GUFIGU-195192 format. One line per 3 residues: their letters; for each residue x, y, z of N, C-alpha, C. Coordinates in Angstrom, 1 decimal. Atoms other than C-alpha are relative to their C-alpha. Layout:
N
a> X,Y,Z,X,Y,Z,X,Y,Z  ...
// end
This chain:
329
xxx> -0.4,-0.7,1.2,-25.6,79.4,-37.0,-1.0,-0.4,-1.1  1.0,0.2,1.1,-28.0,79.9,-39.9,0.7,0.5,-1.3  -0.6,-0.4,1.2,-27.3,80.4,-43.6,-1.0,0.6,-0.9
xxx> 0.9,-0.7,0.9,-28.8,82.8,-46.1,-0.2,-0.8,-1.2  0.1,0.8,1.2,-28.1,80.6,-49.1,0.6,-1.4,0.4  -0.6,1.3,-0.5,-27.6,77.1,-47.5,0.4,-0.9,-1.2
xxx> -0.3,1.0,1.0,-27.6,75.3,-50.9,1.5,0.2,-0.5  -1.4,-0.2,0.3,-24.1,76.9,-51.5,1.0,-0.8,0.8  -0.8,0.9,-0.8,-22.8,74.6,-48.8,0.5,-1.2,-0.9
xxx> -0.4,1.1,0.9,-22.6,72.1,-51.7,1.5,0.2,-0.5  -1.4,-0.3,0.3,-19.3,73.8,-52.4,1.0,-0.7,0.8  -0.9,0.8,-0.9,-17.9,71.8,-49.5,0.3,-1.4,-0.5
xxx> -0.2,1.4,0.5,-18.3,68.5,-51.4,1.3,-0.1,-0.7  -1.3,0.2,0.6,-15.3,69.0,-53.7,1.2,0.2,1.0  -1.0,-0.2,-1.0,-13.3,70.2,-50.7,0.2,-1.3,0.8
xxx> -0.1,1.2,-0.7,-14.1,67.0,-48.9,0.6,-1.1,-0.9  -0.6,0.9,1.0,-13.3,65.0,-52.1,1.5,0.2,-0.1  -1.5,-0.3,0.1,-9.9,66.7,-52.3,0.7,-0.5,1.3
xxx> -0.6,0.5,-1.3,-9.2,65.8,-48.6,0.1,-1.5,-0.1  0.0,1.4,0.1,-10.1,62.2,-49.3,1.1,-0.5,-1.0  -1.0,0.3,1.0,-7.9,62.2,-52.4,1.4,0.1,0.5
xxx> -1.3,-0.2,-0.6,-5.0,63.6,-50.5,0.4,-1.2,0.9  -0.3,1.2,-0.9,-5.2,60.8,-47.9,0.3,-1.2,-0.8  -0.2,1.2,0.9,-5.4,58.1,-50.6,1.4,0.1,-0.7
xxx> -1.3,-0.2,0.7,-2.4,59.6,-52.5,1.2,-0.3,1.0  -1.1,0.1,-1.0,-0.3,59.7,-49.3,0.2,-1.5,0.4  -0.1,1.4,-0.3,-1.1,56.0,-48.5,0.7,-0.7,-1.2
xxx> -0.6,0.7,1.2,-0.2,55.0,-52.1,1.5,0.3,-0.1  -1.4,-0.3,0.0,3.1,56.8,-51.9,0.8,-0.8,1.0  -0.7,0.8,-1.1,4.0,55.0,-48.7,0.2,-1.4,-0.5
xxx> -0.2,1.4,0.4,3.3,51.6,-50.3,1.0,-0.1,-1.1  -1.0,0.1,1.1,5.4,52.4,-53.4,1.4,0.2,0.6  -1.4,-0.2,-0.6,8.3,53.6,-51.2,0.5,-1.2,0.6
xxx> -0.4,1.3,-0.7,8.3,50.4,-49.2,0.3,-1.1,-1.0  -0.1,1.1,1.0,8.0,48.2,-52.3,1.3,0.2,-0.8  -1.1,-0.1,0.9,10.8,49.7,-54.4,1.3,0.5,0.6
xxx> -1.3,-0.4,-0.6,13.4,50.8,-51.9,0.2,-0.7,1.3  -0.3,0.6,-1.3,15.1,49.2,-49.0,0.0,1.1,1.0  0.1,-1.0,-1.1,14.9,51.0,-45.6,1.3,0.7,0.1
xxx> -1.3,-0.8,-0.1,18.7,51.9,-45.5,0.1,1.0,-1.2  0.0,-0.9,1.1,18.3,53.4,-49.0,-0.9,1.2,0.3  0.9,-1.0,-0.3,15.3,55.4,-47.9,0.6,1.0,1.0
xxx> -0.6,-0.9,-1.0,17.3,56.8,-44.9,1.0,0.9,-0.7  -1.0,-0.8,0.6,20.0,58.0,-47.3,-0.6,1.0,-1.0  0.6,-0.8,1.1,17.7,59.4,-50.1,-1.0,1.1,0.6
xxx> 1.0,-0.9,-0.5,15.0,61.0,-48.0,0.4,0.6,1.3  -0.4,-0.6,-1.3,16.0,63.5,-45.4,-1.1,-0.1,1.0  1.0,0.2,-1.1,14.4,63.0,-42.0,-0.5,1.4,0.3
xxx> 0.7,-1.2,-0.4,11.9,65.7,-41.2,-1.3,-0.4,0.8  1.2,0.3,-0.7,8.9,65.8,-38.9,-1.1,-0.2,-1.0  1.1,0.4,0.9,5.9,64.1,-40.5,-1.0,1.1,-0.2
xxx> 1.1,-1.0,0.0,3.6,67.0,-39.6,0.3,1.1,-0.9  -0.4,-1.0,0.9,5.6,69.4,-41.7,-0.5,-0.2,-1.4  0.4,0.4,1.3,4.8,67.5,-44.8,-1.5,0.2,-0.3
xxx> 1.5,-0.1,0.2,1.0,67.6,-44.2,-0.6,1.3,0.4  0.6,-1.2,-0.5,0.6,70.9,-42.5,-0.5,1.0,-1.1  0.5,-0.9,1.1,0.4,73.1,-45.7,-1.3,-0.5,-0.6
xxx> 1.2,0.6,0.7,-2.1,70.7,-47.3,-1.2,0.2,1.0  1.1,-0.1,-1.0,-4.2,70.7,-44.1,-0.5,1.5,0.1  0.4,-1.4,-0.1,-4.2,74.5,-44.0,-0.7,0.5,-1.3
xxx> 0.7,-0.3,1.3,-5.2,74.8,-47.7,-1.4,-0.6,0.1  1.3,0.6,-0.1,-8.1,72.4,-47.1,-0.9,0.8,1.0  0.8,-0.8,-1.0,-9.2,74.4,-44.0,-0.4,1.3,-0.6
xxx> 0.3,-1.3,0.6,-9.0,77.6,-46.0,-1.1,-0.2,-1.0  1.1,0.3,1.0,-11.1,76.1,-48.8,-1.3,-0.2,0.7  1.2,0.2,-0.7,-13.6,74.9,-46.3,-0.6,1.2,0.5
xxx> 0.4,-1.3,-0.5,-13.8,78.3,-44.7,-0.7,0.8,-1.1  0.5,-0.7,1.2,-14.4,79.8,-48.2,-1.4,-0.6,-0.4  1.3,0.7,0.4,-17.1,77.2,-48.9,-1.1,0.4,0.9
xxx> 1.1,-0.4,-1.0,-19.0,78.0,-45.7,-0.3,1.5,-0.2  0.2,-1.5,0.2,-18.6,81.8,-46.4,-1.0,0.2,-1.2  0.9,-0.1,1.2,-20.3,81.2,-49.8,-1.5,-0.1,0.3
xxx> 1.4,0.2,-0.4,-23.5,80.2,-48.0,-0.5,1.2,0.9  0.3,-1.2,-0.8,-23.5,83.6,-46.1,-0.6,-0.4,1.4  0.4,0.4,-1.4,-23.6,82.3,-42.5,-0.3,1.2,0.9
xxx> 0.3,-1.0,-1.0,-25.2,84.3,-39.7,0.0,-0.6,1.4  0.1,0.5,-1.3,-24.9,83.9,-36.0,-0.8,1.0,0.9  0.7,-0.9,-0.8,-27.1,85.3,-33.3,0.9,0.5,1.2
xxx> -0.7,-0.5,-1.1,-25.4,87.6,-30.8,-0.8,1.0,0.8  0.8,-0.9,-0.9,-26.6,89.7,-27.9,0.7,1.4,-0.1  -0.5,-1.4,0.1,-26.3,93.4,-28.5,-0.8,0.9,0.9
xxx> 0.8,-0.9,-1.0,-27.3,96.2,-26.1,-1.0,0.9,-0.7  1.0,-1.0,0.5,-30.4,98.3,-26.7,0.6,1.4,0.2  -0.4,-1.4,-0.2,-29.6,102.0,-27.2,-1.0,0.6,0.9
xxx> 1.0,-0.6,-0.8,-32.9,102.8,-25.5,-0.9,-1.1,0.5  1.1,0.9,-0.5,-35.5,101.1,-23.4,-0.7,0.8,1.2  0.7,-0.6,-1.1,-38.1,102.0,-20.8,-0.2,-1.0,1.1
xxx> 0.1,0.9,-1.1,-38.0,100.3,-17.4,-0.8,0.7,1.1  0.8,-0.5,-1.2,-40.7,100.9,-14.7,0.1,-1.0,1.1  -0.1,0.8,-1.2,-40.2,99.7,-11.2,-1.2,0.3,0.9
xxx> 1.2,-0.2,-0.8,-43.4,99.2,-9.2,0.2,-0.8,1.3  -0.2,0.6,-1.3,-43.1,98.5,-5.4,-1.2,0.1,0.8  1.1,0.1,-0.9,-45.8,97.4,-3.1,0.4,0.7,1.4
xxx> -0.2,-0.7,-1.3,-46.0,99.8,0.0,-1.1,-0.3,1.0  1.1,0.3,-1.0,-49.0,98.2,1.7,0.6,-0.4,1.3  -0.3,0.3,-1.4,-49.0,97.5,5.4,0.8,-1.3,0.2
xxx> -0.7,1.3,-0.2,-47.9,93.9,5.0,1.5,0.0,-0.4  -1.4,-0.1,0.4,-44.6,95.1,3.5,0.8,0.5,1.2  -0.7,-0.4,-1.2,-43.7,96.2,7.1,0.4,-1.3,0.7
xxx> -0.4,1.2,-0.7,-43.2,92.5,8.0,1.5,-0.1,0.1  -1.4,0.0,-0.2,-39.8,91.9,9.4,0.7,-1.4,-0.2  -0.6,1.3,0.3,-39.2,88.4,8.1,1.2,0.2,-0.9
xxx> -1.2,-0.4,0.8,-36.7,90.2,5.8,0.5,1.3,0.7  -0.5,-1.1,-0.7,-34.5,92.6,7.7,0.4,1.2,-0.9  0.8,-0.3,-1.3,-35.1,95.4,8.5,-1.5,-0.2,-0.1
xxx> 1.4,0.5,0.3,-38.5,94.8,6.9,0.0,-0.1,-1.6  0.2,0.2,1.5,-39.8,93.9,3.4,0.2,1.2,-0.8  0.0,-1.2,0.8,-40.3,97.4,2.2,1.4,0.6,-0.1
xxx> -1.3,-0.6,0.1,-36.9,98.8,3.2,1.0,-0.8,-0.8  -0.9,0.8,0.8,-35.1,95.8,1.8,-0.3,0.1,-1.5  0.4,-0.2,1.4,-37.1,96.1,-1.4,0.5,1.3,-0.6
xxx> -0.4,-1.3,0.4,-36.3,99.8,-1.7,1.5,0.0,-0.3  -1.4,0.0,0.2,-32.6,99.2,-1.3,0.4,-0.8,-1.2  -0.3,0.8,1.1,-32.5,96.5,-3.9,-0.4,0.7,-1.3
xxx> 0.5,-0.7,1.1,-34.6,98.6,-6.3,1.0,1.1,-0.4  -1.0,-1.2,0.2,-32.2,101.6,-5.9,1.2,-0.5,-0.7  -1.2,0.5,0.6,-29.2,99.4,-6.8,-0.4,-0.4,-1.5
xxx> 0.5,0.4,1.3,-31.2,98.0,-9.8,0.0,1.2,-1.0  0.1,-1.2,0.8,-31.9,101.5,-11.1,1.4,0.5,-0.3  -1.3,-0.5,0.2,-28.3,102.5,-10.6,0.8,-0.7,-1.1
xxx> -0.7,0.8,0.9,-27.1,99.7,-12.8,-0.6,0.0,-1.4  0.6,-0.1,1.4,-29.4,100.5,-15.8,0.9,0.9,-0.9  -0.8,-0.8,0.9,-27.7,101.9,-18.9,-0.5,1.5,0.0
xxx> 0.3,-1.4,-0.1,-27.6,105.7,-18.9,-1.1,0.5,-1.0  0.9,-0.4,1.0,-29.7,105.9,-22.1,-1.4,-0.5,0.2  1.3,0.5,-0.3,-32.6,104.0,-20.6,-0.9,1.0,0.8
xxx> 0.9,-0.8,-0.8,-35.7,105.8,-19.3,-0.5,-0.9,1.1  0.4,0.8,-1.2,-36.5,104.5,-15.8,-0.9,0.8,0.8  1.0,-0.6,-0.8,-39.5,105.3,-13.7,-0.4,-0.8,1.2
xxx> 0.4,0.7,-1.2,-41.0,104.3,-10.4,-1.5,0.2,0.4  1.4,0.0,-0.4,-44.5,103.5,-9.1,-0.1,-0.6,1.4  0.3,0.5,-1.3,-45.7,103.1,-5.6,-1.5,-0.4,0.1
xxx> 1.5,0.4,0.0,-48.9,101.1,-4.9,-0.3,-0.7,1.3  0.6,0.6,-1.2,-51.0,100.1,-1.9,-1.4,-0.2,-0.3  1.4,0.0,0.4,-54.7,100.7,-2.0,-0.3,0.6,-1.3
xxx> 0.1,-0.6,1.3,-54.1,102.7,-5.1,1.4,0.0,-0.6  -1.3,0.0,0.6,-51.1,103.4,-7.4,0.3,1.4,-0.5  -0.4,-1.4,0.4,-49.1,106.5,-8.1,1.4,0.0,-0.6
xxx> -1.3,-0.2,0.6,-46.2,107.4,-10.4,0.8,1.0,0.8  -0.7,-0.9,-0.8,-43.7,108.8,-8.0,1.3,0.5,-0.7  -1.2,-0.5,0.8,-40.9,109.2,-10.6,-0.4,-0.3,-1.5
xxx> 0.2,0.2,1.4,-41.9,109.7,-14.3,1.2,-0.6,-0.7  -1.2,0.7,0.7,-39.7,107.6,-16.7,0.9,1.1,-0.5  -0.9,-1.0,0.4,-36.6,109.6,-17.3,1.4,-0.6,0.0
xxx> -1.3,0.4,0.0,-32.9,109.3,-18.0,0.8,0.5,1.3  -0.6,-0.4,-1.3,-32.2,111.0,-14.6,-0.2,-1.0,1.0  0.1,1.2,-0.9,-31.7,107.8,-12.7,0.1,0.4,1.5
xxx> -0.2,-0.5,-1.4,-30.6,109.7,-9.6,-1.3,0.4,0.6  1.3,-0.5,-0.5,-34.0,111.3,-9.3,-0.9,-1.2,0.3  0.9,1.2,-0.2,-35.7,107.9,-9.6,0.5,-0.7,1.3
xxx> -0.5,0.6,-1.2,-33.5,106.5,-6.9,-0.4,0.8,1.3  0.4,-0.8,-1.1,-34.3,109.4,-4.6,-1.5,-0.2,0.3  1.4,0.2,-0.2,-38.0,108.8,-5.2,-0.3,-1.3,0.7
xxx> 0.2,1.4,-0.6,-37.7,105.1,-4.3,0.4,0.1,1.4  -0.5,0.0,-1.4,-35.7,105.9,-1.2,-1.1,0.7,0.9  0.9,-0.8,-0.8,-38.5,108.3,-0.1,-1.4,-0.7,0.2
xxx> 1.3,0.8,-0.1,-41.3,105.6,-0.4,-0.2,-0.3,1.5  0.4,0.3,-1.3,-43.2,105.1,2.8,-1.2,-0.9,0.0  1.2,0.9,-0.2,-45.9,102.8,4.2,-1.2,0.7,-0.6
xxx> 1.1,-0.6,0.7,-48.9,103.3,1.9,-1.3,-0.5,0.7  1.3,0.4,-0.7,-51.5,101.7,4.3,-0.5,-1.3,-0.6  0.6,1.3,0.3,-53.9,98.9,3.6,-0.3,-0.1,-1.5
xxx> 0.3,0.3,1.4,-54.8,97.3,0.3,1.2,-0.2,-0.9  -1.0,0.3,0.9,-52.8,96.0,-2.6,-0.6,0.1,-1.4  0.7,-0.2,1.3,-53.8,97.4,-6.0,1.0,-0.3,-1.1
xxx> -1.0,0.5,1.1,-51.6,95.3,-8.4,-0.5,0.5,-1.4  0.6,-0.3,1.3,-53.9,95.9,-11.3,0.2,1.5,-0.3  -0.2,-1.4,0.2,-53.7,99.7,-10.8,1.4,0.4,-0.3
xxx> -1.5,-0.2,0.2,-49.9,99.6,-10.7,0.3,-0.3,-1.5  -0.3,0.4,1.4,-49.8,97.8,-14.1,-0.6,1.0,-0.9  0.6,-1.0,0.9,-52.2,100.3,-15.7,0.7,1.3,0.0
xxx> -0.8,-1.2,-0.1,-50.2,103.2,-14.4,1.3,-0.1,-0.9  -1.2,0.3,0.8,-47.1,101.6,-16.0,-0.3,0.1,-1.5  0.4,-0.1,1.4,-48.9,101.2,-19.3,-0.2,1.4,-0.5
xxx> 0.2,-1.5,0.3,-49.9,104.9,-19.3,1.4,0.6,-0.1  -1.3,-0.7,0.0,-46.3,105.9,-18.5,0.8,-0.4,-1.2  -0.7,0.5,1.2,-44.9,103.7,-21.3,-0.5,0.7,-1.3
xxx> 0.6,-0.7,1.1,-47.4,105.2,-23.7,0.5,1.4,-0.1  -0.5,-1.4,0.0,-46.3,108.7,-22.7,1.4,0.1,-0.6  -1.3,0.0,0.5,-42.7,107.9,-23.3,0.1,-0.3,-1.5
xxx> 0.1,0.3,1.5,-43.5,106.3,-26.7,-0.5,1.2,-0.8  0.5,-1.1,0.7,-45.5,109.3,-27.7,1.1,1.1,-0.1  -1.0,-1.0,0.0,-42.7,111.6,-26.7,1.1,-0.3,-1.0
xxx> -1.0,0.5,1.0,-40.2,109.5,-28.7,-0.4,0.2,-1.4  0.5,-0.1,1.3,-42.4,109.5,-31.7,0.0,1.5,-0.5  0.0,-1.4,0.4,-42.7,113.3,-31.6,1.5,0.5,-0.3
xxx> -1.4,-0.5,0.1,-38.9,113.6,-31.3,0.7,-0.7,-1.3  -0.6,0.6,1.1,-38.2,111.2,-34.2,-0.1,-1.5,0.1  0.0,1.4,0.0,-37.9,107.5,-35.1,0.9,-0.6,1.1
xxx> -0.8,0.7,-1.1,-36.6,105.0,-32.5,1.4,-0.2,-0.5  -1.4,0.3,0.3,-32.8,104.6,-32.4,0.3,-1.5,-0.3  -0.2,1.5,0.2,-33.3,100.8,-32.6,-1.0,-0.6,-0.9
xxx> 1.0,0.5,1.0,-35.4,100.2,-35.7,0.4,-1.4,-0.4  -0.2,1.3,0.6,-35.8,96.7,-37.0,0.0,0.2,-1.5  -0.1,-0.1,1.4,-35.2,95.9,-40.6,-1.4,0.3,-0.6
xxx> 1.2,-0.3,0.7,-37.9,97.5,-42.7,-1.1,0.7,0.9  1.0,-0.6,-0.9,-39.6,99.2,-39.7,0.7,1.2,0.7  -0.7,-1.2,-0.4,-38.5,102.8,-39.1,-0.6,0.6,1.3
xxx> 0.7,-0.5,-1.2,-40.9,103.3,-36.1,-0.2,-1.0,1.0  0.1,1.1,-1.0,-40.3,100.3,-33.9,-0.2,0.6,1.4  0.2,-0.5,-1.4,-41.6,100.9,-30.4,1.2,-0.3,0.9
xxx> -1.2,0.2,-0.9,-38.9,101.4,-27.8,-0.4,-1.1,1.0  0.3,1.1,-0.9,-38.7,98.2,-25.8,-0.3,0.5,1.5  0.3,-0.4,-1.3,-40.2,98.4,-22.3,-0.2,-1.2,0.9
xxx> 0.2,1.1,-0.9,-40.5,96.3,-19.2,-0.5,0.6,1.4  0.4,-0.4,-1.3,-42.4,96.6,-15.9,0.5,-1.1,1.0  -0.4,0.9,-1.1,-40.8,95.1,-12.8,-0.8,0.3,1.2
xxx> 0.9,-0.2,-1.1,-43.4,94.7,-10.1,0.3,-0.9,1.2  -0.4,0.8,-1.2,-42.6,93.6,-6.6,-1.2,0.2,1.0  1.1,0.0,-0.9,-45.3,92.6,-4.1,0.1,-1.2,0.9
xxx> 0.0,1.2,-0.9,-46.0,90.2,-1.2,-1.3,-0.6,0.1  1.4,0.5,-0.2,-49.7,89.6,-1.6,-0.8,0.0,-1.2  1.0,0.0,1.1,-52.7,89.1,-3.8,-0.7,1.3,-0.1
xxx> 0.7,-1.2,0.2,-54.7,91.9,-5.3,-1.2,0.2,0.9  1.2,-0.2,-0.9,-57.2,93.4,-2.8,-0.7,1.3,-0.3  0.6,-1.3,0.3,-58.0,96.8,-4.3,0.1,0.3,-1.5
xxx> -0.1,-0.5,1.4,-58.6,98.5,-7.6,-0.4,-1.0,-1.0  0.4,0.8,1.1,-59.1,97.0,-11.0,0.7,-1.4,0.0  -0.5,1.4,0.0,-58.6,93.3,-11.7,1.3,-0.1,-0.8
xxx> -1.3,0.1,0.7,-55.1,92.3,-12.6,-0.1,-0.7,-1.4  0.1,0.7,1.3,-56.3,90.1,-15.5,-0.3,1.0,-1.1  0.3,-1.0,1.0,-57.8,93.2,-17.2,1.3,0.9,-0.2
xxx> -1.3,-0.8,0.1,-54.5,95.1,-16.5,1.0,-0.8,-0.8  -0.9,0.8,0.7,-52.6,92.2,-17.9,-0.3,0.0,-1.5  0.4,-0.1,1.4,-54.6,92.4,-21.1,0.5,1.3,-0.6
xxx> -0.4,-1.3,0.5,-53.8,96.1,-21.4,1.5,0.0,-0.2  -1.5,0.1,0.1,-50.1,95.4,-20.8,0.4,-0.8,-1.2  -0.4,0.8,1.2,-50.0,92.7,-23.4,-0.3,0.7,-1.3
xxx> 0.3,-0.7,1.2,-51.7,94.9,-26.0,1.0,1.2,-0.2  -1.0,-1.1,0.1,-49.1,97.7,-25.2,1.4,-0.6,-0.2  -1.4,0.6,0.2,-46.2,95.2,-25.6,0.8,0.3,1.2
xxx> -0.7,-0.2,-1.2,-45.3,95.6,-22.0,0.1,-1.3,0.9  -0.1,1.1,-0.8,-44.0,92.4,-20.4,0.2,0.4,1.5  -0.1,-0.3,-1.4,-44.3,92.3,-16.6,0.7,-1.1,0.7
xxx> -0.7,1.0,-0.8,-41.7,90.6,-14.5,-0.4,0.3,1.4  0.5,-0.2,-1.3,-43.1,90.0,-11.1,0.9,-0.7,1.0  -0.8,0.6,-1.1,-41.4,89.3,-7.8,-0.8,-0.1,1.2
xxx> 0.7,0.2,-1.2,-43.1,87.7,-4.9,1.0,0.0,1.1  -1.1,-0.3,-1.0,-41.1,89.0,-1.9,-0.5,-0.2,1.4  0.3,0.3,-1.4,-41.2,87.7,1.6,0.0,-1.5,0.2
xxx> 0.0,1.4,-0.4,-41.6,84.4,3.4,-1.4,-0.4,0.5  1.3,0.5,-0.5,-44.5,82.2,4.6,-0.2,0.3,1.4  0.0,-0.2,-1.5,-43.7,83.2,8.2,-0.1,1.5,0.3
xxx> 0.0,-1.5,-0.3,-44.1,87.0,7.8,-1.1,0.4,0.9  1.0,-0.5,-0.9,-45.9,88.9,10.5,0.2,1.5,0.0  0.0,-1.4,0.0,-46.8,92.6,10.5,-1.0,0.6,1.0
xxx> 0.9,-0.6,-0.9,-48.4,95.0,12.9,-1.1,0.7,-0.7  1.2,-0.6,0.8,-51.8,95.7,11.3,-1.2,0.0,0.9  1.3,-0.1,-0.7,-55.1,96.8,12.7,0.1,-0.2,1.5
xxx> -0.2,0.0,-1.4,-53.7,97.2,16.2,0.5,-1.3,0.6  -0.6,1.2,-0.6,-52.1,93.8,16.5,0.8,-0.7,-1.1  -0.9,0.7,0.9,-49.7,91.3,15.0,-0.8,-0.9,-0.9
xxx> 0.7,0.8,1.0,-51.1,89.7,11.8,1.0,-0.8,-0.8  -0.8,0.9,0.9,-49.7,86.8,9.8,-0.2,0.5,-1.5  0.1,-0.5,1.4,-48.9,88.1,6.2,0.9,-0.9,-0.8
xxx> -0.8,0.9,0.8,-47.5,85.1,4.3,0.0,0.5,-1.5  0.0,-0.4,1.4,-46.4,85.9,0.7,-0.9,-0.8,-0.8  1.0,0.6,0.9,-49.0,85.1,-1.9,0.4,0.2,-1.4
xxx> -0.6,-0.1,1.3,-47.6,84.3,-5.3,-0.9,-0.2,-1.2  0.9,0.4,1.1,-50.6,83.2,-7.3,-0.3,1.1,-1.0  0.4,-1.1,0.9,-51.7,86.5,-8.7,1.3,0.5,-0.8
xxx> -1.2,-0.5,0.7,-48.1,87.6,-9.5,0.5,-1.0,-1.0  -0.4,1.0,1.0,-47.3,84.3,-11.3,-0.9,0.1,-1.2  0.9,0.0,1.1,-50.4,84.6,-13.4,0.2,1.3,-0.8
xxx> -0.2,-1.3,0.7,-49.7,88.3,-14.3,1.2,-0.2,-0.9  -1.2,0.1,0.8,-46.2,87.4,-15.5,-0.3,-0.9,-1.2  0.3,0.9,1.1,-47.5,84.5,-17.5,-0.9,0.6,-1.1
xxx> 0.9,-0.7,0.9,-50.3,86.6,-19.1,0.7,1.1,-0.9  -0.6,-1.1,0.8,-47.9,89.3,-20.3,1.4,-0.4,-0.6  -1.2,0.5,0.6,-45.0,87.1,-21.5,1.2,0.5,0.9
xxx> -1.1,-0.4,-0.9,-42.9,88.2,-18.5,0.5,-1.2,0.8  -0.6,1.1,-0.8,-41.1,86.1,-15.8,-0.4,0.3,1.4  0.3,0.0,-1.4,-42.1,85.3,-12.3,1.2,-0.4,0.8
xxx> -1.1,0.3,-1.0,-39.6,85.3,-9.4,-0.5,-0.1,1.4  0.3,-0.1,-1.4,-39.8,84.5,-5.8,1.3,0.2,0.8  -1.2,-0.3,-0.8,-37.3,86.0,-3.3,-0.4,0.0,1.5
xxx> 0.3,0.1,-1.4,-37.2,85.3,0.4,1.0,0.7,0.8  -1.0,-0.7,-0.7,-34.2,87.4,1.3,0.5,1.1,-0.8  -0.6,-1.2,0.7,-32.4,90.6,0.4,1.0,-0.5,-1.1
xxx> -1.0,0.5,1.0,-29.6,88.6,-1.4,-0.8,-0.6,-1.2  0.8,0.6,1.1,-32.2,86.6,-3.4,-0.6,1.1,-0.9  0.6,-1.0,0.8,-33.9,89.8,-4.4,1.0,0.7,-0.9
xxx> -1.0,-0.6,0.8,-30.7,91.4,-5.6,0.4,-0.9,-1.2  -0.3,0.9,1.0,-30.0,88.3,-7.6,-1.1,0.0,-1.1  1.2,-0.1,0.9,-33.5,88.5,-9.2,0.2,1.3,-0.9
xxx> -0.1,-1.2,0.8,-32.9,92.1,-10.2,1.2,-0.1,-1.0  -1.1,0.2,0.9,-29.5,91.2,-11.7,-0.4,-0.8,-1.2  0.5,0.9,1.1,-31.2,88.5,-13.8,-0.9,0.8,-0.9
xxx> 0.9,-0.8,0.9,-33.9,90.9,-15.0,0.8,1.1,-0.7  -0.8,-1.0,0.7,-31.3,93.6,-15.8,0.8,-0.6,-1.2  -0.8,0.6,1.1,-29.3,91.2,-17.9,-0.9,-0.4,-1.2
xxx> 0.9,0.4,1.0,-32.4,90.3,-19.9,-0.6,1.2,-0.7  0.7,-1.1,0.7,-33.9,93.7,-20.6,1.0,1.0,-0.7  -0.9,-0.9,0.6,-30.7,95.5,-21.6,0.6,-0.5,-1.3
xxx> -0.6,0.6,1.2,-29.9,93.2,-24.5,-1.1,-0.6,-0.9  0.9,0.8,0.9,-31.6,91.7,-27.5,0.9,-0.8,-1.0  -0.7,0.9,0.9,-30.6,89.0,-30.0,-0.1,0.5,-1.4
xxx> 0.0,-0.5,1.4,-29.6,90.1,-33.5,0.9,-0.9,-0.9  -0.8,0.8,0.8,-28.4,88.0,-36.4,1.1,0.9,-0.7  -1.2,-0.7,0.6,-24.9,89.1,-37.7,0.6,-0.8,-1.1
xxx> -0.6,0.7,1.1,-23.5,88.2,-41.0,1.5,-0.2,0.2  -1.5,0.2,-0.2,-20.0,86.6,-40.6,0.7,-0.5,-1.3  -0.6,0.3,1.3,-19.4,86.0,-44.3,1.4,0.6,-0.2
xxx> -1.3,-0.6,0.2,-16.5,88.5,-44.5,1.1,-0.6,0.9  -1.0,0.5,-0.9,-14.7,87.0,-41.5,0.4,-1.4,-0.4  -0.3,1.3,0.4,-14.9,83.5,-42.8,0.8,0.0,-1.3
xxx> -0.7,-0.1,1.2,-13.7,84.6,-46.2,1.5,0.5,0.3  -1.3,-0.5,-0.4,-10.8,86.5,-44.6,0.8,-1.2,0.6  -0.6,1.1,-0.7,-10.0,83.4,-42.5,0.5,-1.0,-1.1
xxx> -0.4,0.9,1.1,-9.9,81.2,-45.7,1.2,0.6,-0.7  -1.1,-0.6,0.7,-7.5,83.7,-47.4,1.3,-0.1,0.9  -1.2,0.0,-0.8,-5.2,83.9,-44.4,0.6,-1.5,0.2
xxx> -0.5,1.3,-0.1,-5.0,80.1,-44.1,0.7,-0.4,-1.2  -0.7,0.3,1.2,-4.1,79.8,-47.7,1.4,0.6,-0.1  -1.2,-0.7,-0.1,-1.4,82.4,-47.3,1.0,-0.7,0.9
xxx> -0.9,0.7,-1.0,0.1,80.7,-44.2,0.4,-1.3,-0.6  -0.4,1.3,0.6,0.0,77.3,-46.0,1.1,0.2,-1.1  -1.0,-0.2,1.1,1.9,78.8,-49.0,1.4,0.4,0.7
xxx> -1.3,-0.4,-0.7,4.5,80.4,-46.6,0.7,-1.2,0.6  -0.6,1.1,-0.5,5.1,77.2,-44.8,0.6,-0.9,-1.1  -0.5,0.9,1.1,5.4,75.2,-48.0,1.3,0.6,-0.7
xxx> -1.1,-0.6,0.6,7.8,77.7,-49.5,1.3,-0.1,0.9  -1.1,0.1,-1.0,9.9,77.7,-46.3,0.6,-1.4,0.1  -0.5,1.4,-0.3,10.2,73.9,-46.0,0.3,-0.8,-1.3
xxx> -0.2,0.8,1.2,10.1,72.7,-49.6,0.3,0.8,-1.2  -0.3,-0.9,1.1,10.9,75.8,-51.7,-1.0,0.0,-1.1  1.1,-0.1,1.0,7.6,75.7,-53.5,-1.3,0.5,0.8
xx> 1.1,-0.6,-0.7,4.3,77.4,-52.7,-1.0,-1.1,0.5  0.9,1.1,-0.4,2.2,74.2,-52.6,0.8,-1.3,-0.2
// end
């Protein structure tokens, strides 16, 4: 919790002083009662009632005053609120090594299945697109709110042959996000502007899945720089195991997952790196990514709620006091 005017929390000092004074007065009353009256006389003069009834109204009044004192400082709390719009690009490695069957039925088919589920769970207002990459990169589904079309495009992905052009996939995603942003600017300001900024860029994220290091196309470090300048974090997933084997170049070849390039790419773009060695782990990764890109943290002023709480506590205290002692306080 933060406060817009924290110095007004000084208003809690007299509330604390009042609470201390109440405790001292109650102790003094007890001493006087014991000193000037015998116990049998006290039993006859003072009706027996639960001790908590005597103190509850005062406690509620003090809590109400405390709530009003905190409200005076205009407190704010950070809460997660959903984006109205965002652009999410899914890039999947379709190179030959993705045919390894260390993940059933093979890496590519398992990756496609998890990606389809990920797209299906995106909010309807999000633009979602898909990129296939092997020796080169291709946008197979332009970013759109038609998520069914994107899922169909992912399902139709096939073996792309040799090479892994991670850098090319990132640059294709940057171009696609730029296109969406340009289209949005032409249509009007973003539905999610920040305070004082009527043209905030629609948030975007690239989710890139691969099992190996970059072997074709432009360098991933240059692509990372372009993504960073475009405000496009890249979440990377290293998919597969160290024991993967694929049928390449006429024979069985060892294709262990290589996470170095993917980890560096995520670090350079303020994204997150994940490693998944099974279909279940991959689905968990996608769920984690989905929970992070669909929401953002926003400060919310809770002054009215604390002020209302203080008023209600005071009213309840008065009602209890009136009911039990025939006076408001």
